[in-house]
C-alpha positions in Angstrom: -6.3 5.3 9.4 -3.0 5.5 7.5 0.0 7.4 8.6 0.8 10.4 6.4 3.7 8.5 4.7 1.5 5.4 3.9 -1.3 7.7 2.7 1.0 9.7 0.5 2.5 6.6 -1.1 -1.0 5.0 -1.5 -2.6 8.1 -3.0 0.1 8.4 -5.6 0.1 4.8 -6.6 3.5 3.7 -5.1 2.0 1.4 -2.5 -1.1 -0.8 -2.3 -2.6 -3.4 0.0 -3.8 -6.9 -0.5 -7.3 -7.9 0.7 -5.7 -9.6 3.7 -4.1 -6.3 5.0 -0.6 -6.8 3.7 1.4 -4.1 2.0 2.4 -5.0 -1.4 3.4 -4.0 -4.9 5.7 -1.3 -3.7 6.9 0.3 -6.9 9.1 3.1 -6.0 12.6 3.9 -7.3 13.8 4.6 -3.8 13.1 1.3 -2.0 16.1 1.8 0.2 14.6 4.9 1.7 11.2 3.3 2.1 12.8 0.4 4.1 14.3 3.0 6.5 10.7 4.1 7.2 9.7 0.6 8.1 7.7 0.0 5.0 8.2 -3.3 3.2 6.4 -5.8 1.0 4.0 -8.2 2.8 4.0 -6.1 6.1 0.7 -6.8 7.8 -1.3 -3.7 8.8 -3.6 -5.3 11.5 -6.1 -2.5 11.8 -6.4 -1.6 8.1 -10.2 -1.6 7.3 -10.4 -3.8 4.2 -13.8 -5.4 4.8 -16.2 -4.1 2.2 -13.4 -2.3 0.4 -12.1 -5.2 -1.7 -13.5 -3.8 -4.9 -11.8 -0.4 -4.4 -8.5 -2.1 -3.4 -8.7 -4.2 -6.6 -9.3 -1.0 -8.6 -6.4 0.7 -6.9 -4.1 -2.2 -7.6 -5.1 -2.5 -11.3 -5.6 1.2 -12.2 -3.8 3.5 -9.9 -0.7 1.5 -8.8 2.3 2.3 -10.8 4.1 -0.7 -12.2 
């Protein structure tokens, strides 16, 4: 469902998603480069399947996401 770039950042804890399908909590030291890829805080990903995955997303935000 995610592009390879989003998937890479998500799996490594640099990016997460809110339950309402927004990107958030981007914690990368290279934000300028990320913005060139069209990734920013609060960007809505309309087809991101979040229904039924709220517990996992919460786990990801609290445990995996780098702060």
